[in-house]
C-alpha positions, 0 to 999 in steps of 0.5 A: 080892414087895416093890415100891415105886412112886414116881411113874414109878420102880418098885423091886422088890428089898427092899435096893434099896427100902431104899437108894432110901428112904435116898437119896430121903427120909433124905439117905443116913442109912439107913447109918451115918455112919462109913465102916467101920461103913457098909461092915460095915452093907452087908455085913450087909445083903447077907448077909441079902439073899442067905443063910439059905436053910434058915431061909427054906425051913423057917421061913416068915415068918408074923406070925400064928403061934407055931410049934414045929418041929424045927431041922435042923443046917443051920438051926441053923448059920444061926440061930447065924450070925445070933445071933453077928452080932447079938451082935457088932454090938450089942457094938461099937455099943451105946454109940450106941443099941439097934439093930444099928449103934446108930442105926436103919439099913437093916440093921434093916430087912433083919433085921426079917423074921428077928426076926419069924421068930425070934418065931414059931419061938423058936430058942435065942438069946443074951440079946443077940439076944433083947433086939434082937428085943424092940427090933425087935418094939416098933418102932411100924411093926412093931407096925402091920405085925403089926396089919395082918397080924392083919386079913388073911383069906387063908391061904397053906397052904405058909406054915403050917409047924409 
């Protein structure tokens, strides 16, 4: 469970943590400047935050693993939804940069675990989504995240799927 402790403040929800960091340390730049893009970004973050339960259940995040599994119909629907969303956002905002909304945003933070899952389980995705995943996985903080996970010795058996 993610938690951020900043002095007397404890924030225990991933989206709330991202928004707190944006407000406290980024002058609100965690979301796009444009009001329409900001609304779409918030919608994408909320969808990621509350959806994709079949992926979460059957494709647990495991930075240390490469897995082969059979994708259920429900998983495939969710994978296709993410793939279509990423393609739509990259097409619309590609002129502004390589992230979902051009510049790095809270949406990229929210979808980084999904990019990690897709790296582990290798579902069929569009070239646009594969390129986005490469971008996420090459981010210095994500590389650090993976280096730190490689040093972990604990194994959670229920996460060892595939």
